[in-house]
C-alpha positions, -999 to +999 in steps of 0.1 A: +028-593+265-003-603+253-029-615+280-026-652+262+012-658+268+006-651+306+006-686+320-015-684+351+000-707+381-034-731+382-057-738+347-087-715+347-119-727+340-139-704+316-167-708+340-144-685+370-132-661+342-154-650+316-136-614+312-103-600+306-104-580+340-115-612+353-083-637+340-059-607+352-075-608+385-072-637+389-031-637+381-031-613+403-025-581+382-045-549+381-061-532+351-064-503+351-076-486+321-108-484+299-123-519+295-120-534+268-144-560+280-179-557+254-206-569+264-234-582+235-267-564+237-290-593+242-312-601+211-292-576+188-260-569+171-250-537+198-224-543+224-216-522+254-181-514+268-185-501+313-160-481+325-156-472+361-153-437+366-132-412+374-125-391+409-095-375+391-112-367+357-149-359+376-164-391+358-193-414+372-197-448+359-208-452+323-212-471+296-206-469+258-229-482+234-223-497+197-238-502+166-220-538+165-208-561+182-169-561+200-173-527+201-173-521+164-190-496+144-202-464+150-206-453+187-241-450+194-240-424+228-226-429+264-242-429+294-241-420+332-251-451+353-275-425+367-290-418+331-267-384+328-252-379+292-216-391+289-196-379+264-221-351+249-247-380+243-276-359+258-306-362+243-296-395+221-323-417+216-318-455+239-330-490+217-355-502+240-334-535+244-304-520+252-325-493+279-332-530+294-309-542+290-285-517+314-316-517+336-303-550+346-268-536+354-279-511+383-284-480+348-313-462+353-328-452+324-356-420+319-391-435+306-385-413+281-361-443+264-340-406+260-305-406+273-308-369+300-287-339+301-286-339+336-301-360+364-323-347+387-295-356+420-275-329+400-305-307+393-313-307+435-277-303+449-275-267+427-299-239+416-322-251+395-359-251+394-372-283+384-402-279+359-425-311+354-448-309+321-475-331+314-490-335+279 
């Protein structure tokens, strides 16, 4: 069954539900798969999909960034909410407009605008020596 085929008990206003997951939630249905909702990065043709973390797979909340609207084109990178790489994206450059947009969504974006290989919190929780080098 398609989302458009589900008949709500009341008419939904577009201001009440702007995404598929919000519409399903208003209908009393749970949306459990990875999000199919893509958000346009303002002033670009890029899009972002926000996924929730999963304790079973030990993943954190993260975002996948695509080169084109609606998740089309190449996936540029994926980043965890703490700025660490997701799905092997460590070291990927973050376009400034994308980084600024992710910051408005609560993501910690490094000042270098490069996806980190490890978060500082992870490093401090294990036995690592942290070197900070200034040039």
